ROPAKE-562354 format. One record per residue: x, y, z of N, C-alpha, C in turn; residue in one letter. Coordinates in steps of 0.1 Angstrom, whole numbers, plus 5000, padded with zeros to 4 digits. Example, Ala and Ser with C-alpha at 12.3 -4.5 7.8 and 13.67 -1.06 7.14 Angstrom:
513249435078512349555078513249675078A/512849785071513749895071512950005079S/
//
This chain:
699881684200699181614190699481674176M/699581594166699981634153698881614143Q/698881694132697981674121698881614109I/698581504104699381434094698481424081V/699081464070698381444057698981324050E/698181234046698581114039697581074028S/697781124016696881104005697581013995Y/696680953987697180863976696580923963K/697480983955697081053942695881143944N/695981233954694881323957695481453963Y/694881563959695181693965693881763968V/693581793981692281843984692081983978P/690782013974690482143967690482263977D/690182233990690082343999691182334010C/691282434019692282434029691982354041R/692082224039691682124049692482134062V/693782134061694582144072694382264081R/694182384075693882504082692582494090A/691582434083690282414090690382314102S/691082204100691182114111691982174122V/692982254119693782314129692982414137D/692082494130691182584137690282504146R/689682394141688782314149689482264162L/690682214160691382154172691782264182L/692082384177692482494186691382534195S/690182504192688982544201688682434211A/689382324210689082214220689982234232V/689382224244690182234256691382134256P/692582174260693682094259693581954265G/692981944277692781824283691981714275G/691081764267690281674258691181604248Y/692281664244693181604234694281524240L/694381514253695481444259695281294256S/696481234253696481094249696181064235G/695781164227695481144213696781174205L/697181074197698481084190698381184178Q/697381164170697381244157695981244151A/695781344142694581344133695181324119V/694881214113695381184099694381224089V/694781304080693981344068694281254056L/693381194051693581094040692481104030T/692481014020691481004011690980864009N/689880844003689280704002690180603995S/690980643985691880553978692880493988A/693180563998694280514008693680414018R/692380414019691680324029691680184025I/691980094034691879944031690479904028E/690379794020689079744016688479674028R/687179654027686479574037685379664043G/684779604053683679664060683979704074K/683279794080683479834094682779724103T/682879744116682079664125680679704123R/679779634129678279654128677979784136R/677279874130676679994137675280014132Y/674380024142672980044139672479934130S/672879814133672379704125672979674112G/673979754108674579724094676079754094R/676679704084678179734082678279834071K/679379914071679580014061680979984054Y/680980014041682280004034683280104039C/684380064043685380154050685780274041R/685880244028686280354019685180464017S/683980434021682880534020682680614033E/683380574044683180644056683880774056C/683480874064684081004064685181014075R/685080924085686080934096686080804104G/687180784111687180664120688080704132R/687680654144688480664156689180534158Y/690480544159691280424161691780424176H/691180334184691580334199693080294200P/693580324211694980284214695080134215G/696180074212696379934212697779904216W/697979824227699279794233699979924236K/701079954229701880074232701380194223R/700580164213700180274204699080364210G/699180484207698180584212696980594202L/695880634207694680644198694880764188P/694280744176694380854166693080854158W/692880964152691580994144691981004129I/691180944121691380944106690181014100E/690481114092689481184084689681164070L/688581114063688681084049688081214041V/689081294037688781424032687881424020V/688081344010687281343998685781304001D/685581214011684281184014683581294022N/684281364030683781484038683381594028I/684281624019683981724009682781694000I/682581563997681481523989680181553995A/680081574008678881594015678381744015T/679181834009678881974009678982033995V/677982113991678082173978679382253976P/680082233965681382293963681482443966P/680382513962680382663964680382693979V/679782613988679782644002681182614008L/681982524003683282494008684182614007L/683882703998684782823996684582924008R/683482904015683082994027683682924039I/684582984046685282924057684382864068R/683282924071682382874082681782744078V/681482724065680782604060681882494059F/683082524055684082424055684482374069A/684482474078684782434092683682344098D/682382384095681282304099681282154094M/681682144081681682014075682781924081A/683981984083685081904089684781884104F/684181984110683881974125682881864128G/681881844119680881744120681481604122Y/682481574114683181444115684181444125T/685081544126686181544135685681544150L/684681624153684181624166683481494170Y/682781434160682181304163683281204167H/684281194159685381094162686081134175E/686281264177686881304190685981264201L/684681264199683681224209683881084213G/684280994204684580854207685780854217H/686780934214687980944223687580994237H/686681094237686281144250685381044258L/684580964251683780864257684780764265C/685880734258686780644265687580704276E/687980834275688880894284688080964295T/687081034292686281114302684981054306I/684380994297683080934299681980974289G/681080884287680080904276678981004281S/678481084272677381174275676081104271L/676080984266674880924261674780774266G/673780704261673480574266674380464259R/674880494247675780404240676780484232H/677780414226678880484220678580584210D/677680554201677280654190676480774196E/675580744205674880854211675880944219D/676780884226677780964234678681044225G/679080984214679981064204679181174198A/677881154195677081264189676881374199N/676681344211676481444221677781524224K/678981454223680181534224680381624212W/679981564200680081644188679281774189R/678081764194677281884196677881984205T/678381934217678982024227680182094221K/681082014214682282074209681982174198L/680982144189680682224178680082354183S/679282354193678682474198679782564204R/680682504211681782584217682682644206S/682982574196683682624185682982744178F/681782724175680982834169680982954177M/680782944190680683054199682083124200R/683183054199684483114199684883174186K/684683114175685183154162684183234154H/682883204155681883264147680783324155Y/681083384166680083444175679183544168W/679683614159678983714152677883664142Y/677983534139676983464131675883404139L/675883414152674983344160673483374156T/673183504155671783534151671383474138P/672183484128671883434114671783284115V/672783214121672683064122671483024130L/671083094140669883064148668683064139G/668583164131667383164121667483054112I/668583024106668782914097668382774104L/668882754116668482634123666982624125F/666382724130664982724132664182704119R/664682754108663982744095664082594090S/664882514095664982374090665982354079G/666682464075667682444064668782344068I/669282354080670382264084669882124085F/668682104090668081974091667981914077R/667581994067667481944053668881904048Y/669881994050671181964045671781844052L/671581834065672081714072671481584067R/670181584064669481474059669881434045R/670181534037670381504023671881504019H/672781554027674181554024675081484034T/674781494047675681434057675181294060L/675881204056675481064058676281004070G/676580874070677180804080678680854082H/679180874094680480914096681480804095T/681080684099682080574098682880564111G/683380444114684080424126685080314125H/685980304135686980194135686280064139A/
//
């Protein structure tokens, strides 16, 4: 599986490709089978229009942070990450800290990978979004244990204090889908 960068008049401020590469390296190999690529792009490159209906509403495609594109005929499935929209969800000072950049990109990447896993392995939830979110949680925890095990006590305190719930509610919006 490859990581492809396809931007239109845009250069990301942080090391996006390295972060996505780190995130994918923590995923068991079988989970990535059948997935063609992860495409890193920006909102200017996204076509106009709305997504299909999710949770009772449609979303502007260029405002979404990521989309899973299922396989079609002979084409393999692939994941699209909209880098500028993901970066906009995190205060710039935090993006300079590798763990926070990884968490921001992992939130969207693992959700979209969750859609792929729902199709190939099976859903962990009652519906597509719930299943993708549960896969995201499972993959994120595995990644954090593998790469940032030494931060576990600190992150545990921050989670219990509600800081991450606050950040998720005020910065992390809809991920967007195909």
